[in-house]
C-alpha positions as CSV (number, residue, x, y, z in Angstrom):
1,X,53.4,110.5,77.0
2,X,54.7,107.9,74.5
3,X,53.9,108.5,70.9
4,X,52.5,106.4,68.0
5,X,55.9,105.6,66.7
6,X,57.0,104.2,70.1
7,X,54.0,101.8,70.3
8,X,54.3,100.8,66.6
9,X,57.9,99.8,67.3
10,X,56.7,97.5,70.0
11,X,54.2,96.0,67.5
12,X,57.1,95.5,65.0
13,X,59.1,93.6,67.6
14,X,56.1,91.3,68.0
15,X,55.9,90.9,64.2
16,X,59.5,89.8,64.2
17,X,58.6,87.2,66.9
18,X,55.9,85.9,64.5
19,X,58.4,85.7,61.7
20,X,60.8,83.8,64.0
21,X,58.1,81.3,64.6
22,X,57.3,80.9,60.9
23,X,54.2,83.0,61.0
24,X,53.3,85.9,58.8
25,X,55.0,88.8,60.5
26,X,52.2,90.8,62.0
27,X,52.2,92.2,65.6
28,X,49.7,94.2,67.6
29,X,49.7,96.1,70.9
30,X,46.8,97.7,72.8
31,X,47.4,100.7,74.9
32,X,45.2,102.4,77.5
33,X,46.3,105.6,79.4
34,X,49.8,105.2,78.0
35,X,50.1,101.7,79.4
36,X,50.4,98.4,77.5
37,X,47.4,96.2,78.3
38,X,47.6,93.6,75.6
39,X,49.9,92.3,72.9
40,X,50.1,89.6,70.3
41,X,51.6,88.3,67.1
42,X,50.2,86.1,64.4
43,X,49.9,82.5,65.6
44,X,47.3,80.7,63.3
45,X,49.8,78.1,62.1
46,X,51.4,77.3,65.4
47,X,48.1,77.3,67.2
48,X,46.1,75.6,64.5
49,X,43.6,78.4,64.9
50,X,42.4,80.6,62.0
51,X,41.4,83.3,64.5
52,X,44.8,83.6,66.1
53,X,45.7,86.8,64.2
54,X,47.9,89.3,66.1
55,X,44.9,91.6,66.7
56,X,42.7,88.8,68.2
57,X,45.5,87.5,70.4
58,X,46.1,91.1,71.6
59,X,42.4,91.6,72.3
60,X,42.2,88.4,74.3
61,X,45.1,89.4,76.4
62,X,43.9,93.0,77.0
63,X,40.3,91.8,77.9
64,X,41.7,89.4,80.4
65,X,44.0,92.0,81.9
66,X,41.1,94.5,82.1
67,X,38.6,91.9,83.2
68,X,36.2,93.3,80.5
69,X,35.2,92.3,77.0
70,X,35.1,96.0,76.1
71,X,38.2,98.2,75.9
72,X,36.9,101.8,75.6
73,X,39.4,104.6,75.3
74,X,42.1,102.3,74.2
75,X,44.3,102.4,71.1
76,X,45.5,99.4,69.1
77,X,48.7,99.5,67.1
78,X,49.0,97.0,64.3
79,X,51.8,96.5,61.8
80,X,49.3,95.6,59.0
81,X,45.9,96.8,58.1
82,X,43.4,94.5,59.8
83,X,41.2,91.9,57.9
84,X,37.4,91.8,58.2
85,X,37.5,89.4,61.1
86,X,39.9,91.5,63.1
87,X,38.2,94.7,62.2
88,X,34.9,93.3,63.4
89,X,36.5,92.1,66.7
90,X,38.0,95.6,67.2
91,X,34.6,97.2,66.7
92,X,32.9,94.8,69.1
93,X,35.6,95.4,71.7
94,X,34.9,99.2,71.4
95,X,38.5,100.1,70.7
96,X,38.6,103.9,70.3
97,X,41.5,104.2,67.9
98,X,43.5,102.0,65.5
99,X,46.9,102.9,64.1
100,X,48.3,100.6,61.5
101,X,51.5,100.6,59.5
102,X,51.2,99.0,56.1
103,X,48.1,98.8,54.0
104,X,46.7,95.4,52.8
105,X,45.3,96.1,49.3
106,X,43.9,92.5,48.9
107,X,42.0,92.0,52.2
108,X,42.3,95.3,54.2
109,X,39.2,96.2,56.1
110,X,40.2,99.7,57.3
111,X,39.8,101.4,54.0
112,X,41.7,99.4,51.4
113,X,39.0,96.9,50.4
114,X,36.4,97.5,53.1
115,X,35.9,100.2,55.7
116,X,34.4,98.3,58.7
117,X,35.5,101.1,61.1
118,X,33.2,103.7,59.5
119,X,30.3,101.7,58.2
120,X,27.0,103.2,59.2
121,X,25.4,99.8,59.8
122,X,27.4,99.3,63.0
123,X,26.8,101.3,66.2
124,X,30.5,101.9,67.0
125,X,33.1,103.8,64.9
126,X,36.8,103.4,65.3
127,X,39.1,106.3,64.6
128,X,41.9,105.1,62.3
129,X,45.3,106.4,61.4
130,X,47.7,104.7,59.0
131,X,51.2,104.8,57.8
132,X,53.2,104.9,61.0
133,X,56.4,103.0,60.3
134,X,54.8,101.7,57.1
135,X,58.0,101.2,55.3
136,X,59.6,99.1,58.1
137,X,56.5,96.9,58.2
138,X,56.3,96.6,54.5
139,X,59.9,95.5,54.2
140,X,59.4,92.9,56.9
141,X,56.4,91.4,55.1
142,X,58.0,91.6,51.7
143,X,61.2,89.9,52.8
144,X,59.1,87.2,54.6
145,X,57.1,86.3,51.5
146,X,60.2,86.4,49.3
147,X,61.9,83.9,51.5
148,X,58.9,81.6,51.1
149,X,58.9,81.6,47.3
């Protein structure tokens, strides 16, 4: 069985792909039964699509692969804490667990600013773990934004 660090490394490679394409370096993978079923990296600039965050791209790929708009029993690995939009999409897809690397203190919706995964107003809860390879992800993000200034 592959572990959280293994899958987060896969997400970090996708974040590097986003950076290579001039996008904010965020990557995401979705795993079911220890198999990769979807992956994505940030693409809102290149796709002219504000919803093309890594998580949404990965969800679209996984749902197509599974031929289902719901992904029960799956885990999503993300290099950055999801925003409200992505957290909502994760809840609607019925992802069981999210593991993210770096926190996002300004817009994070998995506990930093909001806690969408545990709000009592929604009928699905998402188990969430954070901090796996947080330093690597933080450095990638920090260096990206430094180069833009």
